[in-house]
C-alpha positions in Angstrom: 17.8 -8.7 2.6 14.8 -8.8 0.3 11.4 -9.6 1.7 9.9 -12.9 0.8 6.2 -13.1 0.0 5.2 -14.2 3.5 7.3 -11.5 5.2 5.9 -8.8 3.0 2.3 -9.8 3.7 2.9 -9.9 7.4 4.8 -6.6 7.5 2.3 -4.7 5.3 -0.6 -5.6 7.7 -2.3 -7.9 5.3 -2.1 -11.2 7.2 0.2 -13.4 9.2 -0.2 -16.3 6.8 -0.2 -17.0 3.1 -3.2 -16.2 0.9 -4.6 -19.4 -0.6 -5.6 -18.9 -4.3 -3.2 -15.9 -4.9 -0.6 -16.1 -7.7 2.6 -17.8 -6.9 5.9 -15.8 -7.2 7.3 -15.4 -10.6 7.9 -18.8 -12.2 11.6 -19.4 -13.2 10.5 -19.9 -16.8 9.2 -16.3 -16.9 12.0 -13.9 -17.6 12.1 -11.2 -14.9 11.9 -7.6 -15.8 15.1 -5.6 -16.1 16.3 -2.1 -16.2 19.1 -0.6 -18.3 21.6 2.1 -17.4 20.4 5.3 -19.1 22.3 7.8 -17.0 24.5 8.9 -19.9 21.4 9.9 -21.9 18.8 10.9 -19.4 20.9 12.2 -16.4 21.4 10.9 -12.9 17.8 9.7 -12.4 17.1 6.9 -14.8 14.5 5.0 -12.7 11.0 6.4 -12.1 8.5 4.7 -9.8 4.8 5.8 -9.3 2.9 4.4 -6.3 -0.7 5.6 -6.5 -2.9 5.3 -3.4 -6.6 6.1 -3.0 -9.1 8.8 -2.2 -7.6 11.4 0.1 -7.3 15.2 -0.3 -4.4 17.4 0.6 -6.0 19.4 3.4 -7.5 16.2 4.8 -4.1 14.6 5.2 -1.6 17.5 5.2 -3.4 20.7 6.0 -1.4 20.7 9.3 1.7 21.4 7.1 0.3 24.5 5.5 -2.1 25.6 8.3 -5.1 25.0 6.1 -6.8 22.2 8.0 -9.1 24.6 9.8 -11.9 25.5 7.5 -15.7 26.3 7.8 -18.3 25.0 5.3 -22.0 25.6 5.0 -24.2 22.6 5.5 -26.2 21.6 2.4 -26.3 25.2 1.0 -28.0 23.8 -2.2 -31.0 22.4 -0.4 -33.3 24.9 1.4 -35.4 22.1 2.7 -32.5 20.5 4.6 -32.9 21.0 8.4 -29.3 22.2 8.6 -29.4 24.3 5.5 -26.6 27.0 5.5 -25.5 26.2 9.0 -21.7 26.7 9.4 -19.8 23.6 10.2 -16.1 23.6 11.1 -13.6 21.0 10.0 -12.6 18.6 12.8 -9.8 16.3 13.7 -10.8 12.6 13.1 -8.6 10.9 15.6 -7.9 9.5 18.1 -9.1 6.2 16.9 -10.9 6.9 13.6 -8.7 5.6 10.8 -11.4 4.0 8.8 -14.5 6.2 8.9 -16.8 3.6 10.5 -20.3 4.9 11.0 -19.9 7.5 8.2 -20.8 7.4 4.6 -18.1 7.3 1.9 -17.9 11.0 0.7 -19.0 11.6 -2.8 -16.2 11.6 -5.4 -18.1 10.9 -8.5 -18.4 13.1 -11.6 -21.5 14.8 -10.5 -20.6 14.8 -6.8 -17.3 16.5 -7.5 -19.0 19.3 -9.4 -21.5 19.7 -6.6 -18.7 20.0 -4.1 -17.0 22.6 -6.3 -20.2 24.6 -6.5 -21.6 24.2 -3.0 -18.9 22.8 -0.7 -18.1 19.5 0.8 -21.3 19.1 2.9 -23.5 19.1 -0.1 -25.4 16.1 -1.5 -25.1 13.0 0.7 -21.8 13.9 2.4 -21.7 13.9 6.2 -19.1 15.1 8.8 -16.5 12.6 7.6 -16.0 14.7 4.5 -14.7 17.6 6.6 -12.5 15.6 8.9 -8.7 15.8 8.9 -5.6 14.3 10.4 -2.9 16.2 12.3 0.8 15.8 12.2 1.1 13.1 14.8 -1.9 11.0 13.5 -0.1 9.6 10.4 3.4 9.7 11.8 5.1 7.9 8.9 3.6 10.2 6.3 4.6 13.2 8.4 8.2 12.0 8.7 8.4 11.1 5.0 7.1 14.4 3.8 9.5 16.2 6.1 12.5 14.2 4.8 11.6 14.8 1.1 9.4 17.1 -1.0 5.6 17.4 -0.5 3.7 18.8 -3.5 1.0 21.2 -2.3 0.0 22.1 -5.9 -0.8 18.6 -7.1 -4.3 17.9 -8.3 -6.3 14.9 -9.4 -6.4 14.6 -13.2 -10.2 14.8 -13.3 -13.0 16.0 -11.1 -14.3 12.5 -11.1 -14.0 9.0 -9.6 -11.2 6.4 -9.3 -11.0 4.5 -12.6 -11.0 7.6 -15.0 -8.3 9.1 -12.9 -6.2 5.9 -12.9 -6.8 5.7 -16.7 -5.4 9.2 -17.0 -2.3 8.1 -15.0 -1.7 5.3 -17.5 -2.8 7.0 -20.7 -3.5 10.7 -20.3 -7.2 10.1 -21.1 -10.1 8.0 -20.0 -11.6 7.5 -23.4 -14.4 9.9 -22.5 -15.5 7.8 -19.6 -16.8 9.6 -16.6 -17.6 6.6 -14.4 -15.9 3.4 -13.2 -17.2 1.6 -16.2 -15.4 -1.7 -17.1 -14.4 -2.5 -20.6 -17.1 -5.1 -20.9 -19.6 -2.4 -20.2 -18.4 -0.1 -23.1 -19.5 -0.8 -26.6 -16.7 -1.7 -28.9 -14.2 -2.3 -26.0 -15.4 -5.6 -24.8 -11.9 -7.1 -25.0 -10.2 -4.1 -23.4 -9.8 -0.4 -23.8 -8.4 0.4 -27.2 -6.6 3.8 -26.8 -2.8 3.8 -26.3 -1.0 3.9 -22.9 2.4 4.9 -21.6 3.3 1.2 -21.9 2.7 1.3 -25.6 5.1 4.2 -25.9 7.7 2.4 -23.8 7.4 -0.7 -25.9 7.7 1.3 -29.1 10.8 3.0 -27.9 12.6 0.1 -26.2 12.2 1.5 -22.6 11.9 -1.3 -20.0 8.8 -1.0 -17.8 6.9 -3.0 -15.2 3.6 -2.9 -13.3 3.4 -4.5 -9.9 0.0 -5.3 -8.2 -1.5 -6.9 -5.2 -5.0 -7.9 -6.4 -6.2 -5.6 -9.1 -3.8 -5.2 -12.1 -5.2 -2.0 -13.7 -2.9 -2.5 -16.7 -5.3 -5.3 -17.7 -8.0 -2.8 -18.4 -6.4 -2.6 -21.9 -6.7 -6.4 -22.3 -3.9 -8.8 -22.8 -1.5 -6.8 -25.0 0.7 -5.6 -22.0 0.0 -8.5 -19.7 3.6 -9.6 -19.8 4.6 -6.4 -17.9 2.4 -7.2 -14.9 4.0 -8.8 -11.9 2.6 -9.7 -8.5 3.8 -7.5 -5.7 6.3 -9.8 -4.0 8.4 -9.6 -7.2 8.8 -5.8 -6.6 10.9 -6.3 -3.5 13.0 -9.0 -5.2 13.6 -6.8 -8.3 14.5 -3.8 -6.1 16.9 -5.9 -4.1 18.6 -7.3 -7.2 18.8 -3.9 -8.9 16.8 -5.3 -11.9 13.7 -3.1 -11.6 12.6 -1.7 -15.0 13.3 2.0 -15.7 9.6 2.9 -15.5 7.6 1.2 -12.8 4.0 1.6 -11.5 2.9 0.1 -8.2 -0.6 -0.4 -6.9 -1.7 -1.3 -3.4 -4.4 -3.9 -2.4 -7.9 -2.8 -3.3 -10.5 -5.6 -2.8 -10.6 -6.7 0.8 -11.7 -5.4 4.2 -8.1 -4.7 5.4 -7.2 -3.1 2.1 -4.0 -1.1 1.9 -5.1 1.6 -0.6 -6.5 3.9 2.1 -9.9 4.1 0.4 -12.5 4.4 3.2 -13.3 2.2 5.0 -9.9 0.8 4.7 -7.5 1.6 7.6 -5.3 4.5 6.7 -2.5 3.1 8.9 -2.5 -0.1 6.8 -1.8 2.1 3.8 1.0 3.7 5.7 2.5 0.3 6.5 2.3 -0.7 2.8 3.9 2.5 1.6 6.6 2.2 4.3 7.6 -1.2 3.0 7.9 0.1 -0.6 9.8 3.2 0.5 12.2 1.2 2.7 12.8 -1.3 -0.2 13.6 1.6 -2.6 16.0 3.2 -0.1 17.8 -0.1 0.4 18.0 -1.0 -3.3 21.2 -0.5 -5.2 19.0 1.6 -7.5 18.3 4.3 -4.9 21.0 6.7 -6.2 19.2 6.7 -9.6 15.6 6.8 -8.5 12.6 9.2 -8.3 9.6 7.7 -6.5 6.3 9.6 -6.7 3.6 8.7 -4.1 0.3 10.1 -5.2 -3.4 9.6 -4.8 -5.9 8.9 -7.6 -8.5 11.5 -6.5 -9.6 13.5 -3.4 -12.2 11.0 -2.2 -14.8 13.7 -1.5 -12.7 15.1 1.4 -12.4 18.9 1.8 -9.7 21.0 0.3 -9.6 24.8 0.3 -8.0 25.3 -3.2 -10.3 25.7 -6.2 -8.9 23.3 -8.9 -7.9 24.9 -12.2 -8.6 23.9 -15.7 -6.0 22.6 -18.2 -5.8 21.8 -21.9 -7.6 18.6 -22.9 -9.1 17.6 -26.2 -12.3 16.8 -24.4 -12.3 20.0 -22.4 -15.1 22.6 -22.6 -13.5 26.0 -21.9 -16.7 27.8 -22.7 -18.4 25.7 -20.0 -15.8 25.3 -17.3 -16.5 22.5 -14.9 -19.5 21.6 -17.0 -20.9 18.2 -17.4 -18.6 17.3 -20.3 -15.4 19.2 -19.2 -12.5 16.8 -19.1 -10.1 19.8 -18.7 -11.4 20.4 -15.2 -8.8 19.1 -12.7 -10.0 17.5 -9.4 -9.3 18.8 -6.0 -5.7 18.6 -4.6 -4.3 15.3 -3.5 -1.1 14.5 -1.7 2.0 13.8 -3.7 5.4 13.1 -2.1 8.5 13.0 -4.2 11.2 10.6 -2.8 14.6 10.8 -4.4 18.2 11.5 -3.6 17.6 14.7 -5.5 14.3 15.7 -3.8 14.7 18.7 -1.6 14.4 18.0 2.1 11.5 19.4 4.0 10.2 21.5 1.1 6.8 22.2 -0.3 6.6 22.4 -4.1 5.1 25.9 -3.6 8.5 27.0 -2.1 10.4 25.9 -5.2 10.5 28.7 -7.8 10.5 26.5 -10.8 7.1 24.9 -9.9 5.6 27.3 -7.4 3.1 28.7 -9.8 2.3 25.5 -11.7 -0.6 23.1 -11.4 0.8 19.6 -11.2 -1.3 16.5 -11.8 -1.1 12.9 -12.9 -0.1 13.8 -16.5 2.8 15.9 -15.1 4.4 12.6 -14.2 3.7 11.2 -17.7 5.3 14.4 -19.1 8.4 13.9 -17.0 8.7 10.2 -18.2 8.2 11.2 -21.8 10.7 14.1 -21.7 13.3 11.8 -20.1 12.9 8.5 -21.8 10.7 8.9 -24.9 12.3 11.9 -26.6 9.2 14.0 -25.9 6.7 11.6 -27.6 3.3 12.0 -26.0 -0.1 10.4 -25.9 -2.6 13.3 -26.0 -2.7 17.0 -25.7 -3.1 16.5 -22.0 0.3 15.1 -21.3 1.9 17.1 -24.1 1.1 20.4 -22.3 1.1 19.3 -18.7 3.5 20.9 -16.3 6.6 18.8 -15.9 6.9 17.5 -12.3 10.6 16.8 -12.9 11.3 20.5 -12.0 10.6 19.6 -8.4 14.0 17.7 -8.3 17.2 19.6 -7.7 19.9 17.8 -9.8 22.5 20.3 -8.7 22.3 19.3 -5.0 24.5 16.6 -3.6 22.4 13.4 -3.8 21.2 12.0 -0.5 22.8 8.6 -0.4 22.5 8.0 3.4 19.8 5.5 2.8 20.2 3.7 6.2 20.0 7.0 8.0 16.9 8.0 6.2 15.2 4.6 7.0 16.0 5.1 10.7 14.0 8.4 10.6 10.9 6.8 9.1 8.7 5.2 11.8 7.0 1.9 10.8 3.3 1.9 11.7 2.4 -0.7 14.3 -1.3 -1.1 15.1 -4.1 -3.4 15.8 -7.0 -2.9 13.3 -10.6 -4.2 13.3 -12.9 -3.9 10.3 -16.0 -1.7 10.6 -19.1 -3.6 11.8 -20.3 -5.7 8.9 -17.1 -5.4 6.9 -14.5 -8.1 6.3 -10.8 -8.2 6.8 -8.4 -10.4 4.9 -7.0 -13.8 5.8 -6.6 -13.8 9.6 -5.5 -17.3 10.7 -8.2 -19.4 12.4 -11.1 -17.3 11.2 -14.0 -18.5 9.2 -13.5 -17.8 5.5 -16.0 -15.7 3.6 -16.4 -15.0 -0.1 -15.6 -11.5 -1.3 -18.7 -9.4 -1.7 -20.0 -9.9 -5.2 -21.2 -6.3 -5.2 -17.7 -4.8 -4.6 -16.8 -2.8 -7.6 -13.1 -3.6 -7.2 -13.8 -7.3 -6.9 -15.9 -7.1 -10.1 -13.1 -5.3 -11.8 -10.5 -7.8 -10.7 -12.7 -10.6 -12.2 -13.2 -8.8 -15.4 -9.5 -8.0 -15.8 -8.5 -11.5 -15.2 -10.8 -12.6 -18.0 -9.7 -9.9 -20.4 -5.9 -10.0 -19.9 -5.1 -13.5 -18.6 -3.2 -11.9 -15.7 -3.7 -14.2 -12.7 -5.4 -12.6 -9.7 -7.1 -15.1 -7.5 -8.7 -14.0 -4.2 -7.6 -14.1 -0.6 -10.0 -15.6 2.0 -11.7 -13.0 4.1 -12.7 -12.9 7.8 -14.5 -10.6 10.2 -12.0 -10.6 13.0 -9.3 -8.2 13.9 -5.9 -8.2 12.3 -2.6 -6.4 13.1 1.1 -6.2 12.8 3.3 -8.3 14.9 6.1 -6.8 17.0 9.3 -6.4 15.1 12.1 -8.7 16.2 
């Protein structure tokens, strides 16, 4: 039975009531998206879904799987005046109880900060002990179970050694237009009405491939203005389209970004709220009639400043500087590893990508997913040199194995996170009934982006009321 909007918001730990001011479900006058049966031309997988979360590194979340969560870093090695200069600091387990990072700073994951971490380690700059914290297998039980049931990529990197928006722009378009920061279109000369370079959605439109983008509160597709606004759908429609079997062949999904109880897992959002959100998406995919034909990639935009022991490699990029690797202008420098779980009837069970001969020596990244989409659906047409030469993540799948069609059995193996979560002191959480409403922080970069996108694209966004009390998931009936 498909989730309605109210049920979804409750079950994804957003709120127990409706959000005033948010977009209504798809109006009947607006044609829903649709997918077409392409299995005769592209093979047994003809639906690709990308769910991109926020700001976690591989060792920070999954080091327990590869035995790499225990590392030692030097404290502020670049600063001889620091009182703890060159003191060894061991990585440490963050829980019990710390799923937000309250009391810590947000680790540096900017263009300059990433290069400093590459050169000096993760306790450089303004980073504190949070940057070298990790979770163990039992701490994020849903992700542990999901990665054991399917394939976990331990050779998957962020597209750039840089922040959120440029990495997400690479996910949509295999470039960031040369932007190194979270600059909005209205801040870039000549792009005041939206970014002008082409996206994967332009290729899909030109080649007649159905696509859709589903969002909670920040439709990133609107960064390119209004030209592809018709493909943006509020999140409750994802569950309806999955249940009806009408989901487009290419689908991107984003979590909630802009509130205290955000579901994107960006600190200081609760990582368990992100798990609950992803659980709902995965469960809906498994229970959809499209499950036998689907590959779902759950990835993270960038490493969030958290430690990882693997030095990220360089790849071909028209804005790369191979004579100055990891230099100030090197767009060919990948970011640190991030988690990526491949969920599909053809994904190998309980495998690491490094254990699969076809991909064990490859560096996978966001453009590897674009390469897979382009090779399957777009007759190899590409956007830039980056996606043209990217390693193809499709090789992770085993199309020769008997597909795993026991969806109900798989769902039973995936624990649904149940928790009570309070915002960090001074932070706000969304829409808890009976709480005093607050306005979103006008200094919140995501809130600013949402407002700009709504103005550029015409995609309705709205804003939920916020509160400063605790929220949680109800007990399942």
